[in-house]
N, C-alpha and C positions, 0 to 999 in steps of 0.2 A: 060213351065210355063209362064203364061202371066204376064207382069209387066206393071204398069201404075202409073200415079201420078195425084193427085187432091188435092185441097186445102179445108180444113175444120177445123173449130175450135171446139173441143169437150169440154165438161165440165170437169173441173179439180176437183178432190176430195180434201177435206180439210185434209192435212197431217201435220197441225201445232200442233196437240195435241201430246205431247211427250209420253203419256201413252196410246197408241192406242191398247187396248186389246179387240176390237170388234171381232165378229165372222167372219167377212168377210176376214180377213187376219191375219196371225200370224207372219208376218215379221215386224221388226221394221225399222224406217227410219234412224237409225244410220248407219254409214259406217263400223262398227266393223265386220260385216259379209256380204261382198259383193258377195260372191259365194253362190247361193241358194243351196237347197238340205236339209237345215235345216228347211225350211218352210213346213207347212203341207198343204195338199190339202184342199181347201175349196170351197164352192159354191160362187164364187166372184160375181155372178150376182144378189145377193139379198142384197140390201142396199148399203150404201156408202162403197167404198173400199179405202184402203190406197194406196197412190202412191208409187210404189217401185222404187228404183234407177235403172238407166240403167245398163245393163250388156253387156260386149263385147261378140262376138260370142264364144270365147273360154270359157268364164264363163257360157254361156248358155249350151254348150256341157258338161261341168263339172257337172252342175246341173242334167242333164239327166243321165249321167253316175252314179251319186250318187243315182238315183232312179232305177238302174238296166237296163237301156237301153244299147244296143250295138251300138257303134258309129263307123263310118268309113268315110273316105274322098272320095268323088267322084267329081273330078275336082275342081270346085269353091265352092262346098257345103260340109258341114259336115252333115251326115245323122245319126240320132239316132232312132233305131227301137226297138219295143217290141210288140210281137204278130202281130196284124193286123194294129197297129198304128205306125206312125213315124213322125219325125220332120226333116226338112231340114233347115239348117242355112247357109246363105251366109257368107263365110269366108272373113275376111278383118280386117283392122285396124280402123274400125269405133267405135264410142263410144257405139253403139248398132248395132245389125245386121240390114242391110238395107232391107233384105228379110228373112222372116220366112214363111215356108210352112208346114202346118200340113196335114197329109194324113191318110186315113183309106182305106184299101182294102176290096173288096167284092162287092156284088150286090149293085147298087146305093142306094136304100132305106136303106138297112142295114148298108152300109158304112157311109151314112149321119148321122145315129143315133149314130154309134160308134164314128164318128168324133165329134159330138156334145157333147158326154160324155167325150171325151179326151180333148177337147179344154180348159175348165176352168183350169185344172191342168197344162196343157202345157203352157198356157199363164202366169200363175203364176210363174212357174219355169223359164220362159224366161224373167220375169219382164216386160211384156207388159202392158202398161197403155193406156187407161182404158179397162182392160180385161173383166170386167163384161158386159159392153155394147156390146163388140164384141161377147161374148158367147150368150147373149140374142138375138142379131141380127141373129146369125147363127141358133138358134133354130127355128126362124121364116122362114128360107129359106129352111128347110129340104125337102120340097115337090117340090122344084123348081130344074131345071137342072143347073141353074147358077144365080148369083146375084152379084152386086158390090155396095159398099158404102164407105164412109170415116168415121172414128171414131178417134177423137183426131188427132194425127200426122200420122195415118196409112190409106193407101188405102187398103180396105179389099175385096178380091174376093173369092167367093165360086163357085165351079163347081163339077159336077159329070161326070165320064167317064164310059160309058157302053160298047161301041164297041171297046175296046182296049185289048191288051194282059194282062193288069192289071187293071181291072175295080175298081172303088172306088170313094171316095169323097175327095176333096182338098180345104183347106182354106189357101189362100196366103195373107200375110200382107207385104206391101211395105212401107218403111219409106219415107214419102213425104218430110222430111227435108234433106235427103241425096242428096248431090250435085255431088260427085265424086265416081266412081267405085261402082255404086249402083245396079249393076246387073251382072250376069255371062256373059262373052264374048261369 
């Protein structure tokens, strides 16, 4: 998994409205429910989206377990899988995971489509901000073998793997604000 850092400032959504009942997110900005799983999947790429509070790696895993994913620990990552899609979350004591990797297995073109379909829900469950911009960017990259950008506080890398024992598509987000223990050893 390739890791990198870059600086970029993304636009922030307006989350000052206490009664945000828009269609782009069903999660509230209150801290009464910090573990997701009660949020509904939405197409966060259309219109402004509510900024979700950061979750720890353990809370992200709990959200995926709540949606029926099977999770297991593999060295420094917790991997949650369902069908041909999975998420790898770097374990640690950070306020949010420094690395999140979304994956879909299969032939590159099909895997890229599956990854693009999986990304909005996965980023919402993981409370990644701004998730809509990342999902929109990924849709534009589907025909490419690889691409990199920065969105908000994340370095975002997309790649496809064709000549491996597990072909597929991968979207890796690296938190550019992380300063210590930001990757697997």
